C-alpha positions as CSV (number, residue, x, y, z in Angstrom):
1,M,6.7,34.7,12.5
2,D,9.9,34.9,14.5
3,V,9.7,33.8,18.1
4,D,11.7,35.9,20.6
5,L,14.0,33.6,22.6
6,R,13.9,36.0,25.5
7,K,10.1,35.6,25.8
8,L,10.5,31.9,25.6
9,R,12.9,31.9,28.5
10,Y,10.4,34.0,30.5
11,F,7.6,31.5,29.5
12,V,9.7,28.5,30.6
13,A,10.4,30.1,34.0
14,V,6.7,30.7,34.6
15,A,5.8,27.2,33.3
16,E,8.3,25.6,35.7
17,E,7.4,27.7,38.7
18,L,3.6,28.0,38.0
19,H,3.8,31.3,39.8
20,F,4.5,34.6,38.2
21,G,6.0,36.1,41.4
22,R,8.5,33.3,41.9
23,A,9.3,33.3,38.1
24,A,10.0,37.1,38.2
25,D,12.3,36.7,41.2
26,R,14.1,33.9,39.4
27,L,14.5,36.0,36.3
28,H,15.4,39.2,38.3
29,I,12.7,41.3,36.6
30,A,9.6,43.0,37.9
31,Q,6.4,40.9,37.9
32,P,4.4,43.4,35.8
33,V,7.1,43.2,33.1
34,L,7.0,39.4,33.1
35,S,3.2,39.5,32.8
36,R,3.4,41.8,29.8
37,Q,6.0,39.7,28.1
38,I,3.8,36.5,28.5
39,R,0.8,38.3,27.2
40,A,2.8,39.5,24.2
41,L,3.9,36.0,23.5
42,E,0.3,34.7,23.7
43,D,-0.7,37.5,21.3
44,E,2.1,36.5,18.9
45,L,1.2,32.8,19.0
46,K,-2.5,33.6,19.1
47,V,-3.0,31.1,21.9
48,Q,-3.6,31.1,25.7
49,L,-0.6,29.6,27.4
50,F,-1.7,29.8,31.1
51,A,-5.1,29.5,32.9
52,R,-4.8,31.9,35.8
53,T,-7.1,32.2,38.8
54,K,-6.6,34.0,42.1
55,R,-5.3,30.8,43.6
56,S,-3.3,29.0,40.9
57,T,-1.6,29.2,37.6
58,E,-1.8,26.2,35.3
59,L,-0.6,25.4,31.8
60,T,-3.1,25.1,29.0
61,P,-2.7,22.3,26.4
62,A,-1.0,24.9,24.2
63,G,1.3,25.8,27.1
64,L,2.2,22.2,27.7
65,Q,3.1,21.8,24.0
66,L,5.2,25.0,24.0
67,L,7.1,23.9,27.1
68,E,7.9,20.6,25.5
69,D,9.2,22.4,22.4
70,A,10.8,25.4,24.1
71,R,13.2,23.6,26.4
72,P,15.3,21.9,23.6
73,L,15.1,25.1,21.5
74,L,16.6,27.2,24.2
75,A,19.2,24.5,25.0
76,S,20.2,24.5,21.3
77,A,20.5,28.2,21.2
78,E,22.7,28.2,24.3
79,A,24.8,25.4,22.8
80,M,25.2,27.5,19.6
81,R,26.3,30.5,21.6
82,R,29.0,28.4,23.4
83,R,30.3,26.9,20.3
84,V,30.5,30.2,18.4
85,G,32.3,31.7,21.4
86,Q,34.9,28.9,21.3
87,A,35.3,29.3,17.5
88,A,35.9,33.0,17.9
89,S,38.6,32.4,20.6
90,G,40.5,30.3,18.1
91,S,41.0,27.5,20.6
92,K,40.1,23.9,20.0
93,V,38.3,22.6,23.1
94,F,36.6,19.2,23.4
95,T,34.6,18.7,26.6
96,I,33.6,15.3,28.0
97,G,30.9,14.8,30.7
98,F,31.0,11.8,33.0
99,M,29.0,10.4,35.8
100,P,30.3,9.5,39.3
101,G,32.1,6.2,39.5
102,I,33.2,6.4,35.8
103,T,36.9,6.8,35.1
104,V,37.7,8.5,31.8
105,T,41.5,8.6,32.0
106,S,42.1,6.0,29.4
107,A,39.7,7.6,26.9
108,V,41.1,11.0,27.5
109,R,44.7,9.8,26.9
110,A,43.7,8.0,23.7
111,F,41.8,10.9,22.4
112,G,44.5,13.4,23.3
113,A,47.1,11.2,21.5
114,A,45.0,11.2,18.3
115,H,44.3,15.0,18.6
116,P,47.3,16.7,20.2
117,D,46.1,20.1,19.1
118,V,42.8,19.8,21.0
119,E,42.4,20.8,24.6
120,V,40.3,18.2,26.5
121,E,38.2,19.4,29.4
122,L,36.1,17.4,31.8
123,I,32.8,18.0,33.6
124,R,31.4,15.6,36.2
125,T,27.7,15.3,35.9
126,T,24.8,14.1,38.0
127,W,21.6,12.2,37.6
128,D,19.8,15.5,37.1
129,D,22.1,17.1,34.5
130,Q,23.8,14.3,32.6
131,V,21.6,15.0,29.5
132,E,21.2,18.8,30.1
133,V,24.9,19.4,29.7
134,L,24.6,17.9,26.2
135,R,21.6,19.9,25.2
136,D,22.9,23.3,26.3
137,G,26.4,22.7,24.9
138,R,28.5,22.5,28.1
139,V,29.9,19.2,26.8
140,D,30.5,17.7,23.4
141,V,29.9,14.1,24.6
142,S,28.8,12.6,27.8
143,I,29.3,9.2,29.5
144,V,25.9,8.6,30.9
145,R,24.1,6.1,33.0
146,L,20.7,4.9,31.7
147,P,17.9,5.5,31.8
148,I,17.9,8.9,30.2
149,D,15.7,10.9,27.8
150,Q,17.2,9.9,24.5
151,Q,15.2,12.2,22.3
152,G,17.5,14.0,19.9
153,L,20.6,12.1,21.1
154,S,22.8,9.4,19.6
155,V,23.6,6.8,22.2
156,R,26.3,4.1,22.0
157,P,26.6,1.3,24.7
158,L,29.9,1.0,26.5
159,F,29.6,-1.4,29.4
160,E,27.3,-2.7,32.1
161,E,27.9,-3.0,35.9
162,R,26.1,-4.3,39.0
163,R,24.2,-2.1,41.3
164,V,24.2,-2.4,45.1
165,A,22.1,-1.1,48.0
166,M,23.6,1.5,50.3
167,L,22.5,1.1,53.9
168,A,23.5,2.7,57.2
169,A,26.0,0.5,59.0
170,D,23.5,-0.2,61.8
171,H,20.6,-1.0,59.4
172,R,18.7,-4.2,60.1
173,L,19.8,-5.6,56.7
174,A,23.4,-4.4,56.7
175,G,24.9,-7.7,57.8
176,K,23.3,-9.8,55.0
177,P,25.5,-11.1,52.2
178,S,22.9,-10.2,49.6
179,L,19.3,-9.0,49.3
180,D,16.3,-9.2,47.0
181,I,14.8,-5.9,46.0
182,S,11.6,-7.0,47.8
183,D,13.6,-6.8,51.1
184,L,13.7,-3.0,50.5
185,A,10.2,-2.5,49.4
186,D,9.1,-0.7,52.6
187,E,12.3,1.4,52.9
188,H,12.5,5.1,52.0
189,L,14.3,5.3,48.7
190,L,16.6,8.4,48.6
191,Q,16.4,8.9,44.8
192,D,14.0,9.2,41.9
193,P,12.0,5.9,41.9
194,D,12.3,5.8,38.1
195,A,16.0,5.2,38.6
196,V,15.2,1.9,40.3
197,P,12.1,0.6,38.5
198,E,12.4,-2.8,40.2
199,W,11.8,-1.1,43.6
200,R,9.2,1.3,42.2
201,D,7.1,-1.4,40.8
202,I,7.0,-3.4,44.1
203,A,6.7,-0.4,46.5
204,V,3.8,1.2,44.6
205,E,1.7,-1.8,45.5
206,L,2.5,-1.5,49.2
207,R,2.0,2.2,49.6
208,T,-1.4,3.7,50.1
209,G,-0.4,7.0,51.8
210,K,1.3,10.0,50.4
211,P,4.9,9.3,49.2
212,V,7.7,10.7,51.4
213,P,9.5,13.4,49.6
214,V,13.1,12.9,48.6
215,P,15.5,15.5,49.9
216,V,17.3,17.6,47.2
217,M,20.7,16.1,46.7
218,R,23.3,17.3,44.2
219,S,26.1,14.8,44.8
220,V,26.8,11.2,45.9
221,E,28.4,12.6,49.1
222,E,25.1,14.2,50.1
223,K,23.2,11.0,49.3
224,L,25.5,8.9,51.5
225,E,25.2,11.4,54.3
226,H,21.4,10.8,54.3
227,V,21.9,7.1,54.2
228,A,24.4,7.2,57.1
229,A,21.9,9.2,59.1
230,G,19.3,6.5,58.7
231,R,17.0,8.6,56.6
232,G,16.7,5.9,53.9
233,V,18.5,3.7,51.4
234,S,19.9,4.2,48.0
235,V,20.8,2.0,45.0
236,I,23.9,2.9,43.2
237,P,26.4,1.3,40.7
238,L,29.1,-0.8,42.3
239,S,31.9,1.4,41.0
240,V,30.4,4.4,42.7
241,A,30.1,2.5,46.0
242,T,33.7,1.4,45.7
243,F,34.9,4.9,45.1
244,Y,32.9,6.4,48.0
245,Q,33.7,3.9,50.7
246,R,33.1,5.0,54.3
247,T,32.7,3.1,57.7
248,D,29.2,4.3,58.5
249,V,27.6,3.0,55.3
250,V,27.7,-0.5,53.8
251,A,27.1,-1.7,50.3
252,V,25.0,-4.9,50.0
253,A,24.5,-6.9,46.7
254,V,21.0,-7.0,45.4
255,N,20.2,-10.3,43.5
256,D,17.4,-9.2,41.2
257,L,18.5,-5.8,40.0
258,A,19.2,-5.2,36.3
259,L,22.7,-4.2,35.5
260,N,23.4,-0.4,35.1
261,K,24.1,0.4,31.5
262,V,26.7,3.0,30.8
263,C,26.7,4.7,27.3
264,L,28.3,7.4,25.3
265,A,25.8,10.1,24.3
266,W,26.0,13.1,22.0
267,N,23.5,15.4,20.2
268,A,22.4,13.6,17.1
269,G,22.4,16.8,15.0
270,R,26.1,17.5,15.6
271,R,28.4,17.2,12.6
272,S,31.6,17.5,14.4
273,R,34.6,15.4,13.3
274,L,35.9,15.3,16.9
275,V,32.6,13.9,18.2
276,Y,32.6,11.2,15.6
277,D,36.3,10.4,16.4
278,F,35.5,10.1,20.1
279,A,32.5,7.9,19.4
280,D,34.6,5.6,17.3
281,L,37.3,5.5,20.0
282,A,35.1,5.0,23.0
283,P,34.1,1.3,22.4
284,T,37.8,0.3,22.1
285,V,38.7,1.7,25.6
286,D,38.8,-0.5,28.7
287,W,36.5,1.5,30.9
288,T,37.2,-0.8,33.9
289,Q,40.8,0.4,34.1
290,H,41.7,3.5,36.3
291,G,44.3,5.0,34.0
């Protein structure tokens, strides 16, 4: 049986929204059309994907499994579409993703010298999409900061660096030469706690109430605006703190934080000579240099 990718996209939208109306708005289609497509997918797969009541929509075990499988499948299909389009245009393009604070100039120059016929493009990524851009084909390789979901990826270590706590300039701890992570246990962390497991493991023991939600932030600049306004603290790599210096925010060393690991990642299934050449080149580059 062939699975319709369009129906899978509809399913993922409903699975992520858990609301047919919101999913229909997101997909720009009428809700009755979306409901019919989901029923058709259930008939094709001979399973129930959603348990619906008047008050809620929940995924069944079959739905949970399909969501896990559908996301990488759709990403692979999108990556294929992008690569086929590039091949049809006749241009050789190699795209590198990189996280804030990481300078890729030396690597780009070295790769360009080895492949003068290839156009190198760059995409700055975020904590939320540094892996997504690999899966959907927006980049060929990505310089990522761990931890990431490594399923289906090849990952090669590049370097490690210290992390620091970003505090408002008038914060009670801002004048200290260094901190322990326990000093921040009762602070509001302005990022995914899984990004700072040392803080998460201590703070979870102290918190009995509902966790305070983290504002949606799409950039380091937004995060530092919240820090400066006294809405919480953030832990970031030292290179990021150095790049984004400002007078109303201070960086304080944290003694017992693990180093941030920076790695090169690419889709394990790729058989591109250019990807392999960059993977061989990357460990030879001095990533601490700015050009």
